[in-house]
C-alpha positions as CSV (number, residue, x, y, z in Angstrom):
1,X,-111.0,-46.8,243.6
2,X,-112.3,-44.9,246.9
3,X,-110.3,-45.2,249.9
4,X,-107.6,-47.9,250.3
5,X,-108.3,-51.1,252.8
6,X,-104.3,-51.5,254.1
7,X,-105.0,-47.7,256.6
8,X,-108.6,-49.6,257.7
9,X,-106.0,-52.7,259.8
10,X,-107.4,-52.1,263.3
11,X,-103.9,-52.8,265.0
12,X,-102.6,-50.1,262.5
13,X,-105.0,-47.6,264.0
14,X,-105.5,-48.2,267.6
15,X,-101.6,-47.6,267.5
16,X,-101.5,-44.7,265.8
17,X,-104.4,-43.3,268.2
18,X,-102.4,-44.5,271.0
19,X,-99.3,-42.5,269.4
20,X,-101.1,-39.6,268.7
21,X,-102.5,-39.1,272.3
22,X,-98.8,-39.7,274.0
23,X,-99.4,-43.3,274.9
24,X,-96.9,-45.0,273.0
25,X,-93.7,-43.6,270.4
26,X,-93.8,-43.2,267.2
27,X,-92.0,-45.6,264.6
28,X,-90.9,-42.5,262.8
29,X,-90.8,-38.5,263.8
30,X,-89.9,-35.7,261.7
31,X,-88.9,-33.0,263.7
32,X,-88.2,-29.3,262.8
33,X,-90.3,-28.9,259.7
34,X,-92.2,-26.9,257.8
35,X,-95.9,-27.7,256.8
36,X,-97.4,-26.3,253.6
37,X,-101.0,-27.1,254.8
38,X,-102.9,-27.2,251.5
39,X,-106.7,-26.5,253.6
40,X,-105.6,-23.9,255.5
41,X,-103.1,-22.8,253.0
42,X,-101.1,-21.7,256.0
43,X,-97.5,-22.5,256.5
44,X,-96.6,-23.7,259.7
45,X,-93.6,-25.5,262.1
46,X,-94.7,-28.2,262.8
47,X,-93.7,-32.6,264.2
48,X,-95.1,-34.9,262.8
49,X,-95.2,-38.8,263.6
50,X,-95.5,-41.8,261.9
51,X,-97.3,-45.2,262.8
52,X,-96.6,-47.6,259.6
53,X,-98.0,-46.2,256.0
54,X,-100.2,-43.9,258.4
55,X,-99.8,-39.9,259.8
56,X,-100.4,-40.9,263.5
57,X,-100.3,-36.5,265.2
58,X,-99.2,-33.1,263.6
59,X,-97.8,-31.5,266.6
60,X,-96.2,-28.5,267.7
61,X,-92.6,-28.4,267.4
62,X,-90.5,-30.4,269.8
63,X,-93.3,-31.5,272.6
64,X,-92.7,-34.9,271.3
65,X,-89.5,-37.3,271.8
66,X,-90.6,-40.8,271.8
67,X,-89.7,-42.9,268.6
68,X,-88.2,-45.6,266.8
69,X,-85.9,-42.8,264.6
70,X,-86.1,-39.1,264.4
71,X,-85.5,-37.4,260.5
72,X,-84.0,-34.5,261.6
73,X,-86.0,-31.3,258.9
74,X,-84.7,-27.8,260.1
75,X,-84.9,-25.8,257.5
76,X,-86.9,-28.2,254.6
77,X,-90.9,-28.1,254.0
78,X,-92.8,-30.8,255.0
79,X,-96.1,-31.1,251.7
80,X,-97.8,-34.4,250.7
81,X,-96.3,-36.2,248.0
82,X,-97.0,-35.4,244.6
83,X,-99.2,-36.8,242.1
84,X,-99.2,-36.9,238.7
85,X,-103.1,-37.4,236.7
86,X,-102.2,-38.8,233.6
87,X,-98.9,-39.7,232.1
88,X,-97.6,-42.6,229.8
89,X,-94.3,-44.6,231.4
90,X,-93.3,-45.8,227.6
91,X,-92.8,-41.6,226.5
92,X,-89.9,-41.7,228.3
93,X,-88.0,-44.6,226.2
94,X,-87.7,-46.4,229.8
95,X,-88.9,-49.1,231.7
96,X,-91.2,-48.4,234.7
97,X,-88.5,-49.7,237.3
98,X,-86.2,-46.7,235.7
99,X,-88.7,-44.5,235.8
100,X,-89.3,-44.7,239.5
101,X,-86.2,-44.3,240.2
102,X,-86.0,-41.2,238.2
103,X,-89.3,-39.9,239.6
104,X,-89.5,-41.0,243.6
105,X,-86.5,-39.2,244.5
106,X,-87.9,-35.9,243.3
107,X,-91.0,-36.4,244.6
108,X,-93.2,-37.8,242.9
109,X,-95.6,-40.7,245.3
110,X,-98.4,-41.5,242.7
111,X,-98.8,-41.5,239.0
112,X,-102.1,-42.5,237.0
113,X,-100.8,-45.2,234.1
114,X,-102.5,-45.3,230.6
115,X,-100.0,-48.0,228.9
116,X,-102.3,-47.7,226.5
117,X,-98.9,-47.2,224.7
118,X,-97.8,-50.9,225.3
119,X,-101.6,-52.2,225.2
120,X,-101.4,-51.2,221.3
121,X,-98.1,-53.0,221.1
122,X,-98.7,-56.4,222.6
123,X,-102.7,-56.3,223.5
124,X,-103.6,-57.5,226.6
125,X,-100.1,-59.1,226.8
126,X,-98.8,-55.5,227.1
127,X,-101.4,-54.8,229.8
128,X,-100.7,-57.0,232.1
129,X,-97.4,-56.7,232.5
130,X,-98.0,-53.1,232.7
131,X,-99.7,-54.4,235.7
132,X,-97.3,-56.2,237.3
133,X,-94.4,-53.8,236.3
134,X,-96.6,-50.7,238.7
135,X,-96.5,-53.5,241.2
136,X,-93.8,-54.1,241.6
137,X,-92.3,-50.1,241.5
138,X,-91.4,-47.8,244.5
139,X,-93.9,-45.8,242.7
140,X,-98.0,-45.7,243.6
141,X,-97.7,-46.3,240.0
142,X,-102.0,-46.9,238.9
143,X,-103.2,-48.4,235.8
144,X,-105.8,-47.5,233.5
145,X,-107.7,-49.4,231.7
146,X,-106.8,-48.1,227.7
147,X,-110.2,-47.1,226.0
148,X,-108.7,-46.1,222.4
149,X,-106.7,-49.6,221.5
150,X,-107.0,-49.3,218.1
151,X,-106.9,-45.2,218.5
152,X,-109.6,-44.9,215.7
153,X,-111.2,-47.7,214.6
154,X,-111.6,-48.2,211.1
155,X,-108.8,-45.9,210.1
156,X,-105.9,-47.2,211.7
157,X,-104.6,-50.8,212.9
158,X,-102.7,-51.5,215.9
159,X,-101.2,-54.9,217.5
160,X,-104.4,-54.5,220.1
161,X,-107.9,-54.7,219.4
162,X,-110.1,-54.1,222.8
163,X,-113.7,-53.5,222.0
164,X,-116.7,-53.5,225.3
165,X,-116.7,-56.8,226.8
166,X,-112.3,-56.6,227.1
167,X,-112.6,-53.9,228.9
168,X,-115.6,-54.5,230.9
169,X,-113.2,-57.6,232.1
170,X,-110.5,-55.4,232.7
171,X,-112.4,-53.3,235.2
172,X,-113.6,-55.7,237.5
173,X,-109.5,-55.5,238.6
174,X,-108.4,-54.0,242.0
175,X,-105.2,-52.9,240.0
176,X,-107.4,-51.1,237.8
177,X,-108.3,-47.7,238.8
178,X,-110.6,-46.6,235.8
179,X,-110.7,-46.0,232.5
180,X,-108.2,-43.9,230.7
181,X,-107.8,-41.1,228.1
182,X,-110.7,-41.4,225.4
183,X,-110.0,-40.4,222.5
184,X,-112.7,-41.9,220.2
185,X,-114.7,-38.3,220.7
186,X,-116.6,-38.0,217.8
187,X,-117.8,-41.9,217.9
188,X,-118.6,-41.5,221.4
189,X,-120.8,-38.3,220.1
190,X,-122.4,-39.9,217.8
191,X,-123.3,-42.8,219.6
192,X,-121.0,-45.6,218.2
193,X,-121.4,-48.8,219.2
194,X,-118.0,-49.7,220.1
195,X,-117.1,-46.2,221.7
196,X,-120.5,-46.4,223.8
197,X,-120.2,-49.7,224.8
198,X,-116.2,-48.8,226.4
199,X,-118.2,-45.7,227.5
200,X,-120.9,-47.4,229.4
201,X,-118.4,-49.9,230.6
202,X,-116.9,-48.0,233.1
203,X,-119.3,-45.6,234.3
204,X,-121.1,-49.7,235.2
205,X,-117.6,-50.2,236.5
206,X,-118.3,-46.8,239.1
207,X,-114.7,-45.9,238.1
208,X,-113.8,-42.7,236.7
209,X,-113.9,-42.1,232.6
210,X,-110.9,-39.5,231.7
211,X,-111.4,-38.0,228.0
212,X,-109.1,-36.8,225.6
213,X,-111.4,-33.2,224.4
214,X,-109.5,-32.2,221.5
215,X,-111.1,-29.6,219.4
216,X,-114.6,-30.2,221.4
217,X,-116.6,-26.8,221.6
218,X,-120.0,-25.9,222.3
219,X,-122.5,-28.7,222.2
220,X,-119.7,-31.2,221.7
221,X,-118.4,-30.2,225.0
222,X,-121.1,-31.0,226.8
223,X,-122.3,-33.7,225.4
224,X,-118.4,-35.3,226.2
225,X,-119.8,-34.5,229.5
226,X,-122.3,-35.7,229.7
227,X,-121.4,-38.9,228.2
228,X,-119.8,-39.6,231.4
229,X,-116.6,-38.4,230.5
230,X,-114.7,-37.0,233.5
231,X,-111.3,-35.3,232.5
232,X,-109.6,-33.3,230.3
233,X,-105.6,-32.6,229.7
234,X,-105.9,-32.0,226.0
235,X,-106.2,-28.5,226.5
236,X,-105.4,-25.8,223.4
237,X,-106.0,-22.2,224.6
238,X,-106.5,-20.1,228.0
239,X,-110.6,-20.1,226.4
240,X,-110.9,-23.3,226.0
241,X,-109.1,-24.1,229.8
242,X,-112.0,-22.0,231.4
243,X,-114.8,-23.5,228.8
244,X,-113.6,-26.4,230.4
245,X,-113.8,-26.0,233.8
246,X,-116.6,-24.5,232.9
247,X,-117.9,-27.5,231.4
248,X,-117.0,-29.6,235.2
249,X,-114.5,-31.3,233.5
250,X,-111.2,-32.4,235.8
251,X,-108.0,-30.2,234.5
252,X,-105.0,-32.7,233.9
253,X,-102.9,-29.4,232.8
254,X,-100.0,-30.9,231.1
255,X,-96.3,-29.6,231.4
256,X,-95.7,-31.3,227.8
257,X,-96.9,-28.0,226.2
258,X,-94.9,-25.6,228.2
259,X,-95.0,-23.0,225.7
260,X,-99.3,-23.1,226.5
261,X,-98.6,-23.0,230.5
262,X,-98.0,-19.0,230.6
263,X,-101.4,-18.1,229.2
264,X,-102.8,-20.9,231.0
265,X,-101.2,-19.5,234.3
266,X,-102.3,-15.8,233.3
267,X,-105.9,-17.5,233.6
268,X,-106.1,-19.0,236.6
269,X,-104.8,-15.3,238.4
270,X,-107.5,-13.8,236.6
271,X,-109.7,-16.7,238.3
272,X,-108.5,-14.9,242.0
273,X,-108.3,-18.5,243.1
274,X,-107.5,-22.1,242.1
275,X,-110.4,-24.0,240.9
276,X,-110.8,-27.6,242.7
277,X,-110.3,-29.3,239.7
278,X,-107.5,-28.6,238.6
279,X,-105.0,-31.5,239.1
280,X,-101.2,-31.4,237.3
281,X,-100.1,-34.2,234.5
282,X,-96.9,-35.0,232.4
283,X,-98.9,-36.6,229.6
284,X,-95.2,-37.5,228.1
285,X,-92.0,-37.0,229.1
286,X,-89.0,-37.7,226.5
287,X,-85.4,-39.1,228.1
288,X,-83.3,-36.2,228.6
289,X,-86.0,-34.0,229.8
290,X,-87.2,-37.1,232.1
291,X,-83.2,-37.2,233.8
292,X,-81.7,-33.2,234.1
293,X,-85.9,-31.6,234.1
294,X,-87.7,-34.7,236.1
295,X,-91.3,-35.5,236.2
296,X,-94.0,-33.7,237.5
297,X,-91.6,-31.4,239.9
298,X,-90.7,-29.5,236.7
299,X,-94.7,-29.1,235.5
300,X,-94.8,-27.7,239.5
301,X,-91.6,-25.5,238.4
302,X,-92.7,-23.9,235.8
303,X,-95.8,-22.9,236.6
304,X,-93.8,-21.0,239.9
305,X,-91.8,-19.6,237.3
306,X,-94.8,-18.3,234.9
307,X,-96.0,-16.9,238.2
308,X,-98.8,-19.1,240.4
309,X,-98.5,-18.7,243.8
310,X,-96.8,-21.8,245.4
311,X,-99.9,-22.8,247.6
312,X,-101.7,-23.0,244.1
313,X,-99.5,-25.0,241.9
314,X,-98.8,-27.9,245.4
315,X,-102.3,-27.6,245.4
316,X,-102.9,-28.8,242.6
317,X,-100.4,-31.3,242.5
318,X,-101.7,-32.7,246.1
319,X,-104.8,-32.6,247.2
320,X,-107.1,-31.4,244.0
321,X,-105.3,-34.7,242.7
322,X,-106.6,-37.0,245.4
323,X,-109.7,-35.3,245.5
324,X,-110.1,-35.6,241.9
325,X,-109.0,-40.1,241.5
326,X,-110.8,-40.6,244.7
327,X,-107.9,-41.5,247.0
328,X,-109.4,-40.0,250.4
329,X,-105.6,-41.2,251.9
330,X,-103.9,-39.2,249.2
331,X,-102.8,-35.3,249.7
332,X,-102.7,-33.9,253.0
333,X,-100.2,-33.5,255.5
334,X,-102.6,-34.6,258.3
335,X,-103.4,-37.6,261.1
336,X,-105.1,-40.5,259.9
337,X,-104.1,-39.8,256.1
338,X,-101.0,-41.9,254.1
339,X,-97.5,-40.8,255.2
340,X,-96.1,-40.4,251.6
341,X,-94.3,-37.0,252.3
342,X,-91.7,-35.1,250.3
343,X,-89.6,-32.9,252.4
344,X,-88.6,-29.9,250.6
345,X,-85.1,-27.8,250.5
346,X,-85.9,-25.0,248.4
347,X,-89.9,-25.0,247.9
348,X,-89.7,-22.6,244.8
349,X,-87.3,-24.3,242.9
350,X,-89.3,-27.7,243.9
351,X,-86.2,-29.2,245.4
352,X,-86.7,-32.7,247.4
353,X,-84.4,-33.1,249.9
354,X,-85.9,-36.8,251.2
355,X,-89.1,-38.5,250.2
356,X,-91.2,-40.7,252.5
357,X,-93.6,-43.0,250.5
358,X,-95.9,-45.3,253.2
359,X,-94.0,-44.2,256.2
360,X,-90.5,-45.5,255.0
361,X,-87.4,-43.5,254.1
362,X,-87.7,-43.9,250.4
363,X,-85.2,-41.8,248.8
364,X,-82.9,-38.8,249.9
365,X,-80.4,-36.5,248.3
366,X,-82.0,-36.6,245.2
367,X,-81.6,-40.3,245.3
368,X,-83.4,-44.2,245.9
369,X,-82.9,-45.7,248.8
370,X,-82.6,-49.0,247.4
371,X,-83.6,-49.4,242.9
372,X,-86.0,-51.1,241.8
373,X,-85.3,-53.9,239.5
374,X,-87.8,-54.7,236.3
375,X,-89.7,-57.7,236.1
376,X,-88.3,-60.8,233.2
377,X,-90.3,-59.5,230.0
378,X,-92.9,-61.6,228.2
379,X,-91.9,-63.1,224.7
380,X,-94.8,-60.3,223.3
381,X,-92.8,-57.5,224.4
382,X,-90.1,-57.9,222.0
383,X,-89.4,-58.9,218.1
384,X,-92.6,-56.5,217.5
385,X,-91.3,-55.3,213.6
386,X,-93.3,-57.4,212.0
387,X,-92.7,-56.2,208.7
388,X,-91.0,-56.9,205.7
389,X,-87.3,-55.1,204.5
390,X,-88.1,-52.0,202.9
391,X,-87.2,-50.3,199.4
392,X,-87.0,-46.8,197.5
393,X,-89.7,-47.9,195.8
394,X,-91.8,-48.1,199.3
395,X,-92.3,-44.8,199.0
396,X,-93.1,-43.6,195.5
397,X,-96.1,-42.7,194.6
398,X,-97.0,-44.7,190.9
399,X,-99.0,-42.5,189.0
400,X,-99.7,-41.9,185.4
401,X,-99.4,-38.8,182.3
402,X,-97.1,-36.4,183.4
403,X,-98.6,-34.2,185.8
404,X,-101.6,-35.6,188.8
405,X,-103.6,-33.3,191.2
406,X,-102.8,-34.9,194.6
407,X,-104.4,-33.9,198.4
408,X,-101.6,-33.1,200.6
409,X,-101.4,-32.9,204.5
410,X,-100.3,-29.1,205.2
411,X,-99.0,-27.8,208.6
412,X,-97.4,-29.9,212.0
413,X,-99.7,-30.3,214.5
414,X,-102.6,-28.8,213.6
415,X,-102.7,-30.3,210.5
416,X,-104.9,-29.5,207.1
417,X,-106.1,-30.8,203.9
418,X,-104.4,-29.6,201.2
419,X,-104.1,-29.8,197.2
420,X,-101.2,-29.9,194.9
421,X,-100.6,-30.7,191.0
422,X,-97.7,-32.2,190.8
423,X,-95.7,-33.8,188.6
424,X,-95.0,-37.1,187.2
425,X,-92.0,-39.0,185.8
426,X,-91.3,-42.3,184.6
427,X,-94.5,-43.7,186.5
428,X,-94.1,-41.7,189.4
429,X,-94.8,-38.5,191.4
430,X,-92.2,-36.1,191.6
431,X,-91.6,-34.4,195.2
432,X,-91.6,-30.6,194.7
433,X,-88.8,-28.8,196.5
434,X,-90.2,-27.5,199.3
435,X,-91.9,-30.4,200.2
436,X,-90.8,-33.5,201.9
437,X,-92.3,-37.3,202.5
438,X,-93.9,-38.6,205.3
439,X,-94.8,-42.9,205.5
440,X,-96.4,-44.9,208.0
441,X,-95.7,-48.9,207.4
442,X,-98.0,-51.4,209.6
443,X,-95.3,-52.9,211.8
444,X,-98.2,-55.7,213.9
445,X,-98.2,-57.8,211.6
446,X,-100.6,-56.6,209.2
447,X,-99.2,-57.2,205.7
448,X,-100.3,-53.9,204.6
449,X,-98.6,-51.5,201.5
450,X,-96.8,-48.7,202.8
451,X,-99.0,-45.3,203.1
452,X,-97.1,-42.4,201.5
453,X,-98.2,-38.4,201.4
454,X,-96.1,-35.6,200.1
455,X,-96.2,-32.4,203.6
456,X,-96.7,-29.1,202.9
457,X,-94.7,-26.1,205.4
458,X,-92.8,-29.0,206.6
459,X,-89.1,-27.4,206.4
460,X,-86.2,-27.8,205.0
461,X,-85.1,-31.8,205.4
462,X,-82.0,-32.6,204.8
463,X,-81.6,-36.2,206.1
464,X,-84.9,-39.1,207.3
465,X,-85.8,-39.8,210.6
466,X,-87.9,-43.0,211.7
467,X,-89.4,-43.8,214.9
468,X,-91.4,-47.1,216.0
469,X,-92.5,-44.4,218.9
470,X,-95.6,-43.2,216.8
471,X,-98.9,-42.2,218.8
472,X,-100.8,-44.0,219.2
473,X,-101.0,-46.7,217.0
474,X,-96.9,-46.7,217.4
475,X,-96.4,-48.1,213.4
476,X,-93.4,-47.0,211.5
477,X,-93.1,-43.7,210.6
478,X,-90.6,-42.5,208.6
479,X,-90.1,-39.0,207.3
480,X,-87.7,-37.5,205.1
481,X,-87.3,-36.3,201.3
482,X,-84.9,-39.5,199.5
483,X,-85.8,-42.3,199.1
484,X,-82.7,-44.4,199.7
485,X,-82.6,-42.4,203.3
486,X,-86.2,-43.5,204.6
487,X,-85.4,-47.3,204.0
488,X,-81.7,-47.0,205.2
489,X,-83.6,-45.7,208.9
490,X,-86.8,-47.9,208.6
491,X,-84.8,-50.9,208.1
492,X,-82.4,-50.1,210.3
493,X,-85.4,-49.9,212.9
494,X,-86.7,-53.2,211.3
495,X,-83.4,-54.7,212.7
496,X,-83.3,-53.1,216.2
497,X,-86.6,-54.4,217.4
498,X,-88.0,-50.6,217.2
499,X,-86.9,-47.4,218.0
500,X,-85.1,-43.5,216.6
501,X,-82.9,-43.9,213.3
502,X,-81.4,-40.9,211.4
503,X,-80.1,-41.5,208.2
504,X,-78.3,-39.6,205.3
505,X,-76.7,-40.3,202.1
506,X,-78.2,-43.6,202.6
507,X,-76.7,-44.7,205.5
508,X,-77.6,-44.4,208.9
509,X,-75.5,-41.8,211.1
510,X,-77.9,-42.4,214.3
511,X,-80.0,-45.2,216.6
512,X,-81.4,-45.3,219.6
513,X,-82.7,-49.0,219.6
514,X,-85.9,-49.8,222.0
515,X,-86.0,-53.4,221.5
516,X,-89.2,-53.7,224.0
517,X,-92.0,-53.5,222.3
518,X,-90.7,-51.1,219.8
519,X,-91.1,-48.8,222.6
520,X,-88.9,-48.4,225.1
521,X,-85.4,-50.0,225.9
522,X,-83.8,-51.8,229.4
523,X,-81.0,-50.2,229.3
524,X,-80.0,-47.4,232.0
525,X,-82.1,-44.4,231.8
526,X,-78.4,-41.8,231.5
527,X,-77.8,-44.3,228.5
528,X,-81.3,-44.0,226.9
529,X,-81.3,-40.1,227.4
530,X,-77.5,-39.7,225.6
531,X,-78.8,-41.2,222.8
532,X,-82.1,-39.9,222.7
533,X,-80.1,-36.2,223.3
534,X,-77.7,-36.9,220.5
535,X,-80.6,-37.6,217.8
536,X,-82.1,-34.7,219.0
537,X,-79.5,-32.5,217.9
538,X,-79.0,-33.8,215.1
539,X,-82.2,-33.1,214.3
540,X,-82.2,-29.7,214.6
541,X,-79.4,-29.7,212.3
542,X,-81.1,-31.8,209.7
543,X,-84.2,-29.4,209.9
544,X,-84.8,-26.4,210.3
545,X,-87.7,-26.2,212.9
546,X,-90.2,-23.3,213.8
547,X,-92.0,-23.7,217.0
548,X,-94.1,-23.6,219.0
549,X,-95.2,-26.2,215.6
550,X,-93.4,-27.4,213.8
551,X,-90.1,-29.1,216.6
552,X,-89.0,-32.1,217.1
553,X,-91.6,-33.5,219.3
554,X,-94.5,-33.0,216.3
555,X,-92.5,-35.9,214.4
556,X,-94.2,-38.8,217.3
557,X,-98.0,-37.4,217.0
558,X,-98.1,-36.7,213.2
559,X,-99.7,-39.9,213.1
560,X,-102.1,-39.1,215.4
561,X,-105.2,-40.1,214.2
562,X,-107.9,-39.6,217.1
563,X,-107.0,-35.4,216.5
564,X,-108.5,-33.4,214.2
565,X,-107.8,-32.8,210.7
566,X,-106.0,-35.0,208.4
567,X,-103.5,-37.6,208.8
568,X,-101.7,-40.4,207.7
569,X,-101.8,-43.5,208.9
570,X,-101.6,-47.8,208.0
571,X,-104.7,-47.5,206.3
572,X,-104.4,-44.2,204.4
573,X,-104.5,-40.2,204.5
574,X,-107.8,-40.0,207.2
575,X,-109.8,-37.5,208.7
576,X,-111.7,-39.1,211.4
577,X,-113.8,-35.9,212.4
578,X,-114.9,-35.8,208.4
579,X,-115.4,-39.4,208.1
580,X,-112.8,-39.3,205.2
581,X,-110.3,-42.0,204.2
582,X,-108.1,-41.9,200.6
583,X,-106.0,-45.4,200.7
584,X,-104.1,-42.7,198.1
585,X,-103.0,-39.5,197.8
586,X,-103.9,-39.1,193.8
587,X,-107.0,-37.6,194.1
């Protein structure tokens, strides 16, 4: 971390000093813009002179004209490049090159990437590929070291296993910029040796230890901070936001839970100022949203629409973020800082006219000047659906007698334990009319049997949905009522190398293939977004959604074992908070 050394080249600094004093021309001069000053809060007319990747001067408009190149920006507002403080490229179902091509023209110049999706599928090979891709794209993509591979050891199995030794070894690398969200909250609080070892490896590295503190309150929240965790993005309410601010956490206010943003904005407005510890992040962005709405620019826009002052929103995305990630070279339009700059045609709409990264014009008019290319893929990211073909019988639960008492998973997003008496016919449980089935099958070669649960309060379903994008172990997860539909959807993904599939009447009706680690595609974003939108639209017809919790997005996080409440994993029905694990739902 710390201040990057590339800006401290003696000749670069000497050139910048001469140019600032009028003794040498600028390499690039931006004229006619208004500068949004993140320190004073003022918007003032100023021209900006650059020397290589460095801002050399911010001076009175029209006072200088000597430059190798002049960029005229009349009517535009100049702000620092946006910094996304927590995100997962893989959630957009395209690779880093396509992701960068989507967000850089919108003003995002830096992003802190937790590649734990790739790591949970392909282990260290996945992490190595993430670092290589990050170095090759025209976005300052800063990989963090995944701390939860798997996210709940002993309660799920994934394709990787990162203990404290692995975490420490990777944190010693210059291209790893901190320890990513620690989701094993209660094991850390309880002093679990594996998790405390991982946390201590992060602290010993001198790099940031990021957090995932969903559901923590009181002494548990204080303990999470006392253990050395710095950040949190898992906010559930305005009261939760304030409690975590008061506990000293760096807040990564995320756009992926948009229904909460109005109350967050109201709470911040009530404070009367934007705390220095509030930053912004996207976390997860689906491909159609990325294409049509953008990345961090969409979060800034939503907060402005919620009534947050313009300066507050932009400061959170720039100066606050730069300060909290320890990058003193970013976050300001000022001499001596890095020339990551955004020229906005419309400040309220967060519409970028041009984007400069490292002193060079990277994008204008909503498009990159040069499209990035992905790197060759390692074998470990291909053919990751390591499992046997599925049959209808895999989705049945064997039982004896005429009825059975079972444990159920009740409610999406915030599940609770339930119990139900259900009928038994021909040696299997009969699914009640008001319930659906959920199955999780290990796809990483463990060879364990499919695990099946009955879900309550999950609406009415008229088909099955299968996904290999299933946070965070990314085991194959299937929802539906009819075992024939569920088997058809699951087998289609096995053949496709992963992705999303819908089946009705025992036949697949829609398929989005994601053959890279079962997480993303090498097809253009436009194509992936269109296919994803088609699947989302069909699911809207097959399920009676009940926002904000029973929604399409809930299907991808239903098996997020590290969060509070009961979940289904490839090991059975589990509850990490209660330290409970049932191999079968039968009681």
